[in-house]
C-alpha positions, 0 to 999 in steps of 0.5 A: 349672289356676288355683286356684278362689279366683281367680275369685270377686268376693270373693276377696282375690286380686283385690286382690293382682292388681290391685296387681301387673298394674296397668301401673305395678306391673308396671314397677316389680317389673321394673325392681328385677329389676337390683337395688336402685333410688332413687326418682328411677332408678325414675322415669326408667325408668318414662317417663310415671309421675307422682311421685304414682303412683310414690309410691303404686305403690312403697308399696302394693308395699312394703305387699303384702311385695313391695318393701322400702324401705332409708332411710340415715341420712344428709343428704341423705336416701338411700333405696333400693327392693329386692325382697323374695323374694316380690318377686324371684319374682313378678318372674321370672314377669313379665319373660317376660310383658314380654318378650311384650308387647314382641315382639309389642305392634306385631302386636297393636296394628296388626294385619293381619286385617281389622276385625271377622275376630278 
């Protein structure tokens, strides 16, 4: 079903998997599905993310070729972030995942089954 390359510990895909499945990575990618956004908009949307983590996440996703940083030559500086075509493809996969998480979080976090029956 999956390519065997993702399971070995030394596989480079593990690095990318870590980047795109981090809590902040997922939230940033899915936020950008709605179109280009400024840093402050992303920070407001991904409540709880620190300035440092948002900056680090955006730099990582940009280096991975998933997000583009577009700085306008104006004062004060105006920077927008948007998905690349590869980022759009990835975000299209992540949106159903986040939808599922949102719909099932309560049931998973507070299960009705007795402890130890899982």
